All heavy atoms as a GROMACS GRO file, in nm:
protein
  582
    1MET      N    1   9.232  -4.360   0.545
    1MET     CA    2   9.122  -4.391   0.459
    1MET      C    3   8.992  -4.369   0.534
    1MET      O    4   8.973  -4.416   0.645
    1MET     CB    5   9.128  -4.536   0.415
    1MET     CG    6   9.240  -4.571   0.327
    1MET     SD    7   9.156  -4.626   0.182
    1MET     CE    8   9.277  -4.630   0.064
    2GLY      N    9   8.898  -4.302   0.471
    2GLY     CA   10   8.768  -4.278   0.531
    2GLY      C   11   8.668  -4.386   0.492
    2GLY      O   12   8.694  -4.469   0.405
    3LYS      N   13   8.558  -4.385   0.557
    3LYS     CA   14   8.453  -4.482   0.526
    3LYS      C   15   8.359  -4.422   0.422
    3LYS      O   16   8.330  -4.304   0.424
    3LYS     CB   17   8.372  -4.517   0.650
    3LYS     CG   18   8.447  -4.601   0.749
    3LYS     CD   19   8.353  -4.643   0.860
    3LYS     CE   20   8.421  -4.737   0.953
    3LYS     NZ   21   8.330  -4.783   1.058
    4ALA      N   22   8.312  -4.507   0.333
    4ALA     CA   23   8.215  -4.464   0.233
    4ALA      C   24   8.076  -4.459   0.296
    4ALA      O   25   8.044  -4.537   0.384
    4ALA     CB   26   8.215  -4.561   0.115
    5ARG      N   27   7.995  -4.366   0.250
    5ARG     CA   28   7.858  -4.357   0.300
    5ARG      C   29   7.777  -4.473   0.244
    5ARG      O   30   7.798  -4.518   0.132
    5ARG     CB   31   7.794  -4.225   0.258
    5ARG     CG   32   7.859  -4.106   0.326
    5ARG     CD   33   7.796  -3.979   0.285
    5ARG     NE   34   7.659  -3.974   0.340
    5ARG     CZ   35   7.574  -3.878   0.314
    5ARG    NH1   36   7.608  -3.780   0.232
    5ARG    NH2   37   7.453  -3.878   0.366
    6LEU      N   38   7.682  -4.519   0.322
    6LEU     CA   39   7.595  -4.627   0.276
    6LEU      C   40   7.506  -4.577   0.164
    6LEU      O   41   7.465  -4.461   0.163
    6LEU     CB   42   7.508  -4.677   0.392
    6LEU     CG   43   7.583  -4.745   0.506
    6LEU    CD1   44   7.488  -4.777   0.619
    6LEU    CD2   45   7.649  -4.872   0.458
    7PRO      N   46   7.473  -4.664   0.067
    7PRO     CA   47   7.388  -4.620  -0.044
    7PRO      C   48   7.251  -4.572   0.004
    7PRO      O   49   7.191  -4.486  -0.059
    7PRO     CB   50   7.373  -4.746  -0.130
    7PRO     CG   51   7.490  -4.831  -0.095
    7PRO     CD   52   7.525  -4.798   0.046
    8ALA      N   53   7.202  -4.626   0.114
    8ALA     CA   54   7.071  -4.584   0.164
    8ALA      C   55   7.076  -4.441   0.215
    8ALA      O   56   6.973  -4.373   0.220
    8ALA     CB   57   7.025  -4.678   0.275
    9GLU      N   58   7.192  -4.392   0.253
    9GLU     CA   59   7.205  -4.257   0.306
    9GLU      C   60   7.239  -4.155   0.199
    9GLU      O   61   7.236  -4.035   0.225
    9GLU     CB   62   7.313  -4.256   0.414
    9GLU     CG   63   7.278  -4.341   0.535
    9GLU     CD   64   7.394  -4.353   0.632
    9GLU    OE1   65   7.503  -4.297   0.603
    9GLU    OE2   66   7.376  -4.417   0.735
   10GLU      N   67   7.272  -4.199   0.080
   10GLU     CA   68   7.309  -4.108  -0.028
   10GLU      C   69   7.187  -4.040  -0.086
   10GLU      O   70   7.080  -4.099  -0.098
   10GLU     CB   71   7.381  -4.184  -0.139
   10GLU     CG   72   7.522  -4.226  -0.105
   10GLU     CD   73   7.614  -4.107  -0.086
   10GLU    OE1   74   7.603  -4.009  -0.162
   10GLU    OE2   75   7.697  -4.114   0.004
   11VAL      N   76   7.203  -3.916  -0.123
   11VAL     CA   77   7.098  -3.841  -0.191
   11VAL      C   78   7.123  -3.856  -0.340
   11VAL      O   79   7.231  -3.826  -0.389
   11VAL     CB   80   7.100  -3.692  -0.150
   11VAL    CG1   81   6.996  -3.614  -0.227
   11VAL    CG2   82   7.080  -3.680  -0.001
   12THR      N   83   7.023  -3.906  -0.411
   12THR     CA   84   7.039  -3.926  -0.556
   12THR      C   85   6.929  -3.852  -0.629
   12THR      O   86   6.831  -3.805  -0.569
   12THR     CB   87   7.029  -4.076  -0.591
   12THR    OG1   88   6.898  -4.121  -0.563
   12THR    CG2   89   7.130  -4.159  -0.516
   13GLY      N   90   6.944  -3.842  -0.757
   13GLY     CA   91   6.842  -3.779  -0.838
   13GLY      C   92   6.729  -3.876  -0.872
   13GLY      O   93   6.622  -3.836  -0.914
   14LEU      N   94   6.752  -4.006  -0.855
   14LEU     CA   95   6.651  -4.106  -0.888
   14LEU      C   96   6.552  -4.126  -0.775
   14LEU      O   97   6.434  -4.148  -0.797
   14LEU     CB   98   6.717  -4.240  -0.921
   14LEU     CG   99   6.809  -4.240  -1.043
   14LEU    CD1  100   6.876  -4.374  -1.057
   14LEU    CD2  101   6.730  -4.206  -1.167
   15ILE      N  102   6.600  -4.121  -0.652
   15ILE     CA  103   6.513  -4.143  -0.538
   15ILE      C  104   6.492  -4.008  -0.471
   15ILE      O  105   6.584  -3.948  -0.418
   15ILE     CB  106   6.576  -4.242  -0.438
   15ILE    CG1  107   6.602  -4.376  -0.508
   15ILE    CG2  108   6.487  -4.261  -0.318
   15ILE    CD1  109   6.679  -4.474  -0.423
   16ARG      N  110   6.369  -3.962  -0.476
   16ARG     CA  111   6.337  -3.835  -0.417
   16ARG      C  112   6.326  -3.852  -0.265
   16ARG      O  113   6.264  -3.946  -0.217
   16ARG     CB  114   6.206  -3.784  -0.474
   16ARG     CG  115   6.177  -3.643  -0.438
   16ARG     CD  116   6.057  -3.588  -0.510
   16ARG     NE  117   5.991  -3.688  -0.594
   16ARG     CZ  118   5.863  -3.688  -0.621
   16ARG    NH1  119   5.786  -3.594  -0.571
   16ARG    NH2  120   5.810  -3.778  -0.697
   17GLN      N  121   6.384  -3.762  -0.192
   17GLN     CA  122   6.375  -3.766  -0.047
   17GLN      C  123   6.238  -3.718  -0.004
   17GLN      O  124   6.189  -3.617  -0.053
   17GLN     CB  125   6.484  -3.678   0.016
   17GLN     CG  126   6.624  -3.723  -0.015
   17GLN     CD  127   6.656  -3.856   0.050
   17GLN    OE1  128   6.613  -3.883   0.161
   17GLN    NE2  129   6.729  -3.940  -0.020
   18GLU      N  130   6.175  -3.791   0.085
   18GLU     CA  131   6.043  -3.754   0.134
   18GLU      C  132   6.055  -3.634   0.227
   18GLU      O  133   6.148  -3.623   0.305
   18GLU     CB  134   5.979  -3.870   0.209
   18GLU     CG  135   5.941  -3.986   0.121
   18GLU     CD  136   5.833  -3.950   0.022
   18GLU    OE1  137   5.741  -3.874   0.057
   18GLU    OE2  138   5.841  -4.000  -0.091
   19VAL      N  139   5.958  -3.548   0.215
   19VAL     CA  140   5.953  -3.431   0.302
   19VAL      C  141   5.889  -3.476   0.433
   19VAL      O  142   5.780  -3.534   0.432
   19VAL     CB  143   5.870  -3.318   0.237
   19VAL    CG1  144   5.860  -3.200   0.330
   19VAL    CG2  145   5.929  -3.282   0.103
   20PRO      N  146   5.956  -3.455   0.546
   20PRO     CA  147   5.895  -3.498   0.672
   20PRO      C  148   5.764  -3.424   0.698
   20PRO      O  149   5.751  -3.306   0.669
   20PRO     CB  150   5.999  -3.464   0.778
   20PRO     CG  151   6.106  -3.386   0.710
   20PRO     CD  152   6.083  -3.392   0.564
   21GLY      N  153   5.667  -3.497   0.750
   21GLY     CA  154   5.539  -3.438   0.781
   21GLY      C  155   5.446  -3.424   0.662
   21GLY      O  156   5.354  -3.344   0.666
   22SER      N  157   5.472  -3.500   0.554
   22SER     CA  158   5.384  -3.491   0.438
   22SER      C  159   5.249  -3.555   0.470
   22SER      O  160   5.238  -3.643   0.554
   22SER     CB  161   5.448  -3.558   0.316
   22SER     OG  162   5.463  -3.695   0.341
   23GLN      N  163   5.146  -3.511   0.400
   23GLN     CA  164   5.012  -3.561   0.422
   23GLN      C  165   4.998  -3.703   0.368
   23GLN      O  166   5.062  -3.738   0.268
   23GLN     CB  167   4.910  -3.469   0.353
   23GLN     CG  168   4.903  -3.330   0.412
   23GLN     CD  169   4.848  -3.334   0.554
   23GLN    OE1  170   4.763  -3.415   0.585
   23GLN    NE2  171   4.900  -3.248   0.638
   24PRO      N  172   4.914  -3.787   0.429
   24PRO     CA  173   4.890  -3.921   0.375
   24PRO      C  174   4.826  -3.915   0.237
   24PRO      O  175   4.757  -3.818   0.204
   24PRO     CB  176   4.794  -3.985   0.476
   24PRO     CG  177   4.797  -3.897   0.596
   24PRO     CD  178   4.844  -3.764   0.554
   25VAL      N  179   4.848  -4.018   0.159
   25VAL     CA  180   4.794  -4.020   0.024
   25VAL      C  181   4.643  -4.039   0.027
   25VAL      O  182   4.571  -3.974  -0.047
   25VAL     CB  183   4.861  -4.134  -0.056
   25VAL    CG1  184   4.798  -4.146  -0.194
   25VAL    CG2  185   5.010  -4.110  -0.068
   26PHE      N  186   4.591  -4.128   0.113
   26PHE     CA  187   4.447  -4.153   0.119
   26PHE      C  188   4.403  -4.150   0.264
   26PHE      O  189   4.461  -4.217   0.349
   26PHE     CB  190   4.414  -4.289   0.058
   26PHE     CG  191   4.268  -4.322   0.068
   26PHE    CD1  192   4.179  -4.267  -0.022
   26PHE    CD2  193   4.222  -4.405   0.166
   26PHE    CE1  194   4.045  -4.295  -0.012
   26PHE    CE2  195   4.087  -4.434   0.176
   26PHE     CZ  196   3.999  -4.380   0.086
   27VAL      N  197   4.302  -4.074   0.290
   27VAL     CA  198   4.245  -4.065   0.425
   27VAL      C  199   4.094  -4.077   0.412
   27VAL      O  200   4.033  -4.011   0.330
   27VAL     CB  201   4.283  -3.932   0.494
   27VAL    CG1  202   4.217  -3.922   0.630
   27VAL    CG2  203   4.432  -3.919   0.506
   28ASP      N  204   4.035  -4.163   0.493
   28ASP     CA  205   3.890  -4.179   0.496
   28ASP      C  206   3.843  -4.142   0.636
   28ASP      O  207   3.828  -4.227   0.722
   28ASP     CB  208   3.852  -4.322   0.462
   28ASP     CG  209   3.702  -4.343   0.456
   28ASP    OD1  210   3.630  -4.242   0.448
   28ASP    OD2  211   3.658  -4.459   0.459
   29PRO      N  212   3.822  -4.013   0.660
   29PRO     CA  213   3.786  -3.972   0.796
   29PRO      C  214   3.649  -4.022   0.840
   29PRO      O  215   3.624  -4.036   0.959
   29PRO     CB  216   3.788  -3.819   0.790
   29PRO     CG  217   3.771  -3.785   0.647
   29PRO     CD  218   3.829  -3.901   0.569
   30SER      N  219   3.559  -4.052   0.748
   30SER     CA  220   3.425  -4.098   0.787
   30SER      C  221   3.427  -4.244   0.831
   30SER      O  222   3.338  -4.287   0.904
   30SER     CB  223   3.328  -4.082   0.670
   30SER     OG  224   3.362  -4.171   0.565
   31GLY      N  225   3.523  -4.323   0.785
   31GLY     CA  226   3.530  -4.465   0.820
   31GLY      C  227   3.435  -4.552   0.740
   31GLY      O  228   3.419  -4.669   0.770
   32ALA      N  229   3.370  -4.496   0.638
   32ALA     CA  230   3.272  -4.572   0.559
   32ALA      C  231   3.339  -4.687   0.484
   32ALA      O  232   3.283  -4.796   0.475
   32ALA     CB  233   3.202  -4.480   0.461
   33ARG      N  234   3.456  -4.665   0.430
   33ARG     CA  235   3.525  -4.770   0.355
   33ARG      C  236   3.558  -4.887   0.446
   33ARG      O  237   3.539  -5.003   0.409
   33ARG     CB  238   3.652  -4.713   0.293
   33ARG     CG  239   3.728  -4.812   0.212
   33ARG     CD  240   3.848  -4.749   0.148
   33ARG     NE  241   3.922  -4.848   0.074
   33ARG     CZ  242   4.039  -4.826   0.021
   33ARG    NH1  243   4.095  -4.709   0.032
   33ARG    NH2  244   4.101  -4.921  -0.044
   34ARG      N  245   3.605  -4.858   0.566
   34ARG     CA  246   3.640  -4.964   0.660
   34ARG      C  247   3.516  -5.044   0.698
   34ARG      O  248   3.520  -5.167   0.707
   34ARG     CB  249   3.705  -4.905   0.784
   34ARG     CG  250   3.745  -5.009   0.882
   34ARG     CD  251   3.815  -4.949   1.001
   34ARG     NE  252   3.852  -5.056   1.092
   34ARG     CZ  253   3.894  -5.035   1.214
   34ARG    NH1  254   3.906  -4.913   1.260
   34ARG    NH2  255   3.924  -5.135   1.292
   35ARG      N  256   3.403  -4.976   0.721
   35ARG     CA  257   3.279  -5.046   0.756
   35ARG      C  258   3.234  -5.137   0.643
   35ARG      O  259   3.192  -5.251   0.667
   35ARG     CB  260   3.170  -4.946   0.791
   35ARG     CG  261   3.182  -4.889   0.930
   35ARG     CD  262   3.057  -4.812   0.970
   35ARG     NE  263   3.030  -4.697   0.885
   35ARG     CZ  264   3.077  -4.575   0.907
   35ARG    NH1  265   3.155  -4.552   1.010
   35ARG    NH2  266   3.047  -4.476   0.824
   36ARG      N  267   3.239  -5.088   0.518
   36ARG     CA  268   3.198  -5.171   0.405
   36ARG      C  269   3.287  -5.294   0.390
   36ARG      O  270   3.237  -5.405   0.367
   36ARG     CB  271   3.200  -5.090   0.276
   36ARG     CG  272   3.077  -5.004   0.259
   36ARG     CD  273   3.077  -4.935   0.127
   36ARG     NE  274   3.167  -4.820   0.142
   36ARG     CZ  275   3.230  -4.757   0.044
   36ARG    NH1  276   3.214  -4.797  -0.078
   36ARG    NH2  277   3.308  -4.656   0.067
   37ILE      N  278   3.417  -5.276   0.404
   37ILE     CA  279   3.509  -5.389   0.392
   37ILE      C  280   3.486  -5.488   0.506
   37ILE      O  281   3.488  -5.609   0.485
   37ILE     CB  282   3.655  -5.338   0.388
   37ILE    CG1  283   3.680  -5.265   0.257
   37ILE    CG2  284   3.752  -5.453   0.405
   37ILE    CD1  285   3.814  -5.198   0.248
   38ARG      N  286   3.462  -5.438   0.626
   38ARG     CA  287   3.438  -5.526   0.740
   38ARG      C  288   3.311  -5.608   0.720
   38ARG      O  289   3.310  -5.729   0.741
   38ARG     CB  290   3.429  -5.445   0.869
   38ARG     CG  291   3.418  -5.532   0.993
   38ARG     CD  292   3.420  -5.453   1.120
   38ARG     NE  293   3.312  -5.356   1.120
   38ARG     CZ  294   3.324  -5.231   1.166
   38ARG    NH1  295   3.439  -5.190   1.213
   38ARG    NH2  296   3.222  -5.149   1.164
   39TRP      N  297   3.201  -5.544   0.672
   39TRP     CA  298   3.077  -5.618   0.649
   39TRP      C  299   3.092  -5.717   0.533
   39TRP      O  300   3.032  -5.825   0.536
   39TRP     CB  301   2.961  -5.522   0.625
   39TRP     CG  302   2.911  -5.468   0.755
   39TRP    CD1  303   2.926  -5.342   0.802
   39TRP    CD2  304   2.840  -5.540   0.857
   39TRP    NE1  305   2.870  -5.330   0.927
   39TRP    CE2  306   2.816  -5.450   0.963
   39TRP    CE3  307   2.795  -5.671   0.870
   39TRP    CZ2  308   2.749  -5.490   1.078
   39TRP    CZ3  309   2.728  -5.708   0.984
   39TRP    CH2  310   2.706  -5.618   1.086
   40ALA      N  311   3.170  -5.682   0.432
   40ALA     CA  312   3.194  -5.777   0.322
   40ALA      C  313   3.272  -5.898   0.373
   40ALA      O  314   3.244  -6.012   0.334
   40ALA     CB  315   3.271  -5.708   0.209
   41ALA      N  316   3.367  -5.875   0.463
   41ALA     CA  317   3.442  -5.987   0.522
   41ALA      C  318   3.351  -6.073   0.608
   41ALA      O  319   3.361  -6.197   0.607
   41ALA     CB  320   3.559  -5.934   0.603
   42TYR      N  321   3.260  -6.011   0.685
   42TYR     CA  322   3.164  -6.088   0.766
   42TYR      C  323   3.075  -6.173   0.676
   42TYR      O  324   3.048  -6.290   0.705
   42TYR     CB  325   3.077  -5.995   0.849
   42TYR     CG  326   3.146  -5.931   0.966
   42TYR    CD1  327   3.095  -5.814   1.021
   42TYR    CD2  328   3.261  -5.984   1.022
   42TYR    CE1  329   3.156  -5.752   1.129
   42TYR    CE2  330   3.324  -5.923   1.129
   42TYR     CZ  331   3.271  -5.807   1.183
   42TYR     OH  332   3.331  -5.747   1.288
   43ALA      N  333   3.028  -6.116   0.566
   43ALA     CA  334   2.941  -6.190   0.474
   43ALA      C  335   3.015  -6.307   0.411
   43ALA      O  336   2.961  -6.418   0.400
   43ALA     CB  337   2.886  -6.096   0.366
   44ALA      N  338   3.139  -6.284   0.369
   44ALA     CA  339   3.218  -6.393   0.310
   44ALA      C  340   3.244  -6.502   0.413
   44ALA      O  341   3.235  -6.622   0.382
   44ALA     CB  342   3.350  -6.338   0.255
   45GLY      N  343   3.272  -6.464   0.536
   45GLY     CA  344   3.295  -6.562   0.642
   45GLY      C  345   3.169  -6.643   0.672
   45GLY      O  346   3.175  -6.765   0.689
   46ALA      N  347   3.055  -6.576   0.677
   46ALA     CA  348   2.929  -6.647   0.702
   46ALA      C  349   2.897  -6.744   0.588
   46ALA      O  350   2.852  -6.856   0.613
   46ALA     CB  351   2.816  -6.547   0.720
   47LEU      N  352   2.922  -6.703   0.465
   47LEU     CA  353   2.899  -6.790   0.351
   47LEU      C  354   2.988  -6.914   0.358
   47LEU      O  355   2.942  -7.026   0.334
   47LEU     CB  356   2.922  -6.714   0.220
   47LEU     CG  357   2.902  -6.794   0.092
   47LEU    CD1  358   2.756  -6.834   0.078
   47LEU    CD2  359   2.947  -6.712  -0.027
   48LEU      N  360   3.114  -6.895   0.392
   48LEU     CA  361   3.205  -7.009   0.403
   48LEU      C  362   3.164  -7.102   0.517
   48LEU      O  363   3.174  -7.224   0.504
   48LEU     CB  364   3.348  -6.959   0.424
   48LEU     CG  365   3.411  -6.893   0.302
   48LEU    CD1  366   3.548  -6.835   0.337
   48LEU    CD2  367   3.424  -6.991   0.189
   49VAL      N  368   3.116  -7.047   0.628
   49VAL     CA  369   3.070  -7.131   0.738
   49VAL      C  370   2.948  -7.211   0.696
   49VAL      O  371   2.936  -7.331   0.727
   49VAL     CB  372   3.041  -7.045   0.863
   49VAL    CG1  373   2.963  -7.122   0.968
   49VAL    CG2  374   3.171  -6.995   0.923
   50LEU      N  375   2.854  -7.150   0.623
   50LEU     CA  376   2.737  -7.223   0.574
   50LEU      C  377   2.776  -7.336   0.479
   50LEU      O  378   2.719  -7.446   0.485
   50LEU     CB  379   2.640  -7.127   0.506
   50LEU     CG  380   2.565  -7.032   0.597
   50LEU    CD1  381   2.482  -6.934   0.515
   50LEU    CD2  382   2.477  -7.109   0.693
   51ILE      N  383   2.872  -7.311   0.393
   51ILE     CA  384   2.919  -7.415   0.301
   51ILE      C  385   2.983  -7.529   0.380
   51ILE      O  386   2.959  -7.647   0.352
   51ILE     CB  387   3.017  -7.356   0.197
   51ILE    CG1  388   2.941  -7.265   0.101
   51ILE    CG2  389   3.088  -7.466   0.121
   51ILE    CD1  390   3.031  -7.185   0.010
   52LEU      N  391   3.062  -7.495   0.481
   52LEU     CA  392   3.126  -7.597   0.563
   52LEU      C  393   3.023  -7.680   0.638
   52LEU      O  394   3.033  -7.803   0.645
   52LEU     CB  395   3.223  -7.531   0.662
   52LEU     CG  396   3.302  -7.624   0.752
   52LEU    CD1  397   3.393  -7.713   0.669
   52LEU    CD2  398   3.383  -7.544   0.851
   53VAL      N  399   2.921  -7.617   0.693
   53VAL     CA  400   2.814  -7.689   0.762
   53VAL      C  401   2.741  -7.781   0.665
   53VAL      O  402   2.709  -7.896   0.699
   53VAL     CB  403   2.718  -7.589   0.830
   53VAL    CG1  404   2.591  -7.658   0.877
   53VAL    CG2  405   2.788  -7.523   0.948
   54ALA      N  406   2.715  -7.736   0.543
   54ALA     CA  407   2.648  -7.820   0.444
   54ALA      C  408   2.732  -7.943   0.411
   54ALA      O  409   2.679  -8.053   0.397
   54ALA     CB  410   2.619  -7.738   0.318
   55VAL      N  411   2.862  -7.926   0.400
   55VAL     CA  412   2.951  -8.041   0.373
   55VAL      C  413   2.948  -8.138   0.490
   55VAL      O  414   2.938  -8.260   0.472
   55VAL     CB  415   3.095  -7.993   0.342
   55VAL    CG1  416   3.192  -8.109   0.341
   55VAL    CG2  417   3.097  -7.921   0.209
   56TRP      N  418   2.955  -8.087   0.613
   56TRP     CA  419   2.951  -8.175   0.730
   56TRP      C  420   2.819  -8.250   0.738
   56TRP      O  421   2.817  -8.370   0.767
   56TRP     CB  422   2.973  -8.095   0.857
   56TRP     CG  423   3.116  -8.059   0.884
   56TRP    CD1  424   3.226  -8.115   0.830
   56TRP    CD2  425   3.162  -7.958   0.973
   56TRP    NE1  426   3.338  -8.054   0.878
   56TRP    CE2  427   3.302  -7.958   0.966
   56TRP    CE3  428   3.098  -7.866   1.056
   56TRP    CZ2  429   3.380  -7.871   1.041
   56TRP    CZ3  430   3.176  -7.781   1.131
   56TRP    CH2  431   3.315  -7.783   1.124
   57VAL      N  432   2.708  -8.181   0.715
   57VAL     CA  433   2.577  -8.247   0.722
   57VAL      C  434   2.568  -8.356   0.615
   57VAL      O  435   2.516  -8.465   0.642
   57VAL     CB  436   2.464  -8.143   0.707
   57VAL    CG1  437   2.330  -8.209   0.682
   57VAL    CG2  438   2.458  -8.056   0.832
   58SER      N  439   2.619  -8.329   0.497
   58SER     CA  440   2.613  -8.430   0.391
   58SER      C  441   2.700  -8.551   0.425
   58SER      O  442   2.666  -8.663   0.388
   58SER     CB  443   2.655  -8.369   0.258
   58SER     OG  444   2.794  -8.342   0.257
   59GLN      N  445   2.808  -8.531   0.496
   59GLN     CA  446   2.893  -8.644   0.534
   59GLN      C  447   2.833  -8.722   0.651
   59GLN      O  448   2.848  -8.844   0.659
   59GLN     CB  449   3.032  -8.594   0.572
   59GLN     CG  450   3.111  -8.546   0.454
   59GLN     CD  451   3.247  -8.493   0.495
   59GLN    OE1  452   3.274  -8.472   0.613
   59GLN    NE2  453   3.333  -8.472   0.398
   60LEU      N  454   2.765  -8.654   0.741
   60LEU     CA  455   2.711  -8.720   0.859
   60LEU      C  456   2.573  -8.781   0.836
   60LEU      O  457   2.522  -8.854   0.921
   60LEU     CB  458   2.703  -8.620   0.975
   60LEU     CG  459   2.837  -8.566   1.025
   60LEU    CD1  460   2.815  -8.460   1.131
   60LEU    CD2  461   2.923  -8.679   1.078
   61SER      N  462   2.511  -8.752   0.723
   61SER     CA  463   2.375  -8.801   0.698
   61SER      C  464   2.372  -8.948   0.660
   61SER      O  465   2.266  -9.003   0.643
   61SER     CB  466   2.308  -8.716   0.590
   61SER     OG  467   2.377  -8.733   0.468
   62GLY      N  468   2.482  -9.012   0.646
   62GLY     CA  469   2.486  -9.155   0.616
   62GLY      C  470   2.545  -9.182   0.479
   62GLY      O  471   2.568  -9.090   0.400
   63PRO      N  472   2.568  -9.309   0.452
   63PRO     CA  473   2.628  -9.343   0.322
   63PRO      C  474   2.529  -9.319   0.208
   63PRO      O  475   2.408  -9.329   0.226
   63PRO     CB  476   2.661  -9.491   0.336
   63PRO     CG  477   2.568  -9.541   0.440
   63PRO     CD  478   2.545  -9.426   0.534
   64ALA      N  479   2.584  -9.290   0.095
   64ALA     CA  480   2.501  -9.266  -0.022
   64ALA      C  481   2.449  -9.401  -0.075
   64ALA      O  482   2.520  -9.501  -0.074
   64ALA     CB  483   2.581  -9.196  -0.131
   65ALA      N  484   2.325  -9.405  -0.116
   65ALA     CA  485   2.267  -9.527  -0.171
   65ALA      C  486   2.313  -9.543  -0.316
   65ALA      O  487   2.319  -9.445  -0.390
   65ALA     CB  488   2.116  -9.520  -0.164
   66PRO      N  489   2.345  -9.665  -0.356
   66PRO     CA  490   2.384  -9.684  -0.496
   66PRO      C  491   2.264  -9.662  -0.587
   66PRO      O  492   2.149  -9.677  -0.544
   66PRO     CB  493   2.432  -9.828  -0.500
   66PRO     CG  494   2.367  -9.895  -0.385
   66PRO     CD  495   2.349  -9.788  -0.280
   67PRO      N  496   2.288  -9.628  -0.710
   67PRO     CA  497   2.175  -9.606  -0.802
   67PRO      C  498   2.099  -9.737  -0.825
   67PRO      O  499   2.156  -9.846  -0.819
   67PRO     CB  500   2.241  -9.555  -0.929
   67PRO     CG  501   2.383  -9.596  -0.920
   67PRO     CD  502   2.416  -9.606  -0.775
   68ALA      N  503   1.970  -9.726  -0.849
   68ALA     CA  504   1.888  -9.846  -0.874
   68ALA      C  505   1.931  -9.911  -1.004
   68ALA      O  506   1.965  -9.844  -1.101
   68ALA     CB  507   1.742  -9.805  -0.881
   69ARG      N  508   1.927 -10.046  -1.003
   69ARG     CA  509   1.964 -10.120  -1.124
   69ARG      C  510   1.850 -10.112  -1.225
   69ARG      O  511   1.733 -10.124  -1.188
   69ARG     CB  512   1.993 -10.265  -1.090
   69ARG     CG  513   2.118 -10.278  -1.004
   69ARG     CD  514   2.147 -10.419  -0.973
   69ARG     NE  515   2.166 -10.495  -1.099
   69ARG     CZ  516   2.195 -10.622  -1.104
   69ARG    NH1  517   2.207 -10.693  -0.995
   69ARG    NH2  518   2.211 -10.683  -1.219
   70PRO      N  519   1.884 -10.092  -1.349
   70PRO     CA  520   1.778 -10.088  -1.450
   70PRO      C  521   1.717 -10.228  -1.467
   70PRO      O  522   1.786 -10.328  -1.449
   70PRO     CB  523   1.850 -10.041  -1.576
   70PRO     CG  524   1.991 -10.076  -1.556
   70PRO     CD  525   2.014 -10.070  -1.407
   71PRO      N  526   1.591 -10.237  -1.500
   71PRO     CA  527   1.530 -10.369  -1.523
   71PRO      C  528   1.589 -10.436  -1.646
   71PRO      O  529   1.638 -10.370  -1.738
   71PRO     CB  530   1.382 -10.338  -1.541
   71PRO     CG  531   1.378 -10.194  -1.584
   71PRO     CD  532   1.497 -10.128  -1.520
   72CYS      N  533   1.588 -10.568  -1.644
   72CYS     CA  534   1.644 -10.643  -1.758
   72CYS      C  535   1.552 -10.629  -1.878
   72CYS      O  536   1.430 -10.646  -1.868
   72CYS     CB  537   1.658 -10.791  -1.722
   72CYS     SG  538   1.771 -10.818  -1.584
   73ALA      N  539   1.608 -10.603  -1.991
   73ALA     CA  540   1.528 -10.583  -2.113
   73ALA      C  541   1.479 -10.715  -2.170
   73ALA      O  542   1.369 -10.726  -2.223
   73ALA     CB  543   1.610 -10.508  -2.216
   74SER      N  544   1.560 -10.821  -2.160
   74SER     CA  545   1.523 -10.949  -2.223
   74SER      C  546   1.443 -11.038  -2.129
   74SER      O  547   1.396 -11.142  -2.170
   74SER     CB  548   1.649 -11.021  -2.270
   74SER     OG  549   1.728 -11.055  -2.156
   75GLY      N  550   1.432 -11.004  -2.004
   75GLY     CA  551   1.358 -11.087  -1.911
   75GLY      C  552   1.446 -11.184  -1.835
   75GLY      O  553   1.411 -11.228  -1.728
   76ALA      N  554   1.561 -11.221  -1.887
   76ALA     CA  555   1.654 -11.314  -1.820
   76ALA      C  556   1.776 -11.234  -1.780
   76ALA      O  557   1.856 -11.195  -1.862
   76ALA     CB  558   1.692 -11.428  -1.913
   77CYS      N  559   1.788 -11.207  -1.653
   77CYS     CA  560   1.902 -11.129  -1.604
   77CYS      C  561   2.016 -11.222  -1.567
   77CYS      O  562   1.996 -11.324  -1.501
   77CYS     CB  563   1.861 -11.049  -1.481
   77CYS     SG  564   1.736 -10.924  -1.517
   78THR      N  565   2.132 -11.190  -1.608
   78THR     CA  566   2.252 -11.268  -1.572
   78THR      C  567   2.341 -11.179  -1.487
   78THR      O  568   2.350 -11.060  -1.507
   78THR     CB  569   2.328 -11.314  -1.698
   78THR    OG1  570   2.367 -11.198  -1.771
   78THR    CG2  571   2.242 -11.404  -1.782
   79ARG      N  572   2.407 -11.244  -1.398
   79ARG     CA  573   2.498 -11.169  -1.312
   79ARG      C  574   2.639 -11.180  -1.358
   79ARG      O  575   2.696 -11.263  -1.403
   79ARG     CB  576   2.488 -11.217  -1.168
   79ARG     CG  577   2.357 -11.176  -1.109
   79ARG     CD  578   2.360 -11.206  -0.965
   79ARG     NE  579   2.228 -11.172  -0.911
   79ARG     CZ  580   2.210 -11.120  -0.795
   79ARG    NH1  581   2.309 -11.095  -0.717
   79ARG    NH2  582   2.090 -11.093  -0.754
   0.00000   0.00000   0.00000
């Protein structure tokens, strides 16, 4: 009895075999896309750091004061 070939090694009509040495689908030789994405990531990171600093400053600035009590309308305030 012989061994069966693995399905990954079989040539089928559904899965086209890649031609070795084929050209890449997308090439950006100028590098402009990479630079734009990198600067967008820097901007997003800086924005998140600013938000985090604002949250820390708000927490470290002290406890929040309760709202002022409204004056009594009838003149006699009860607790």
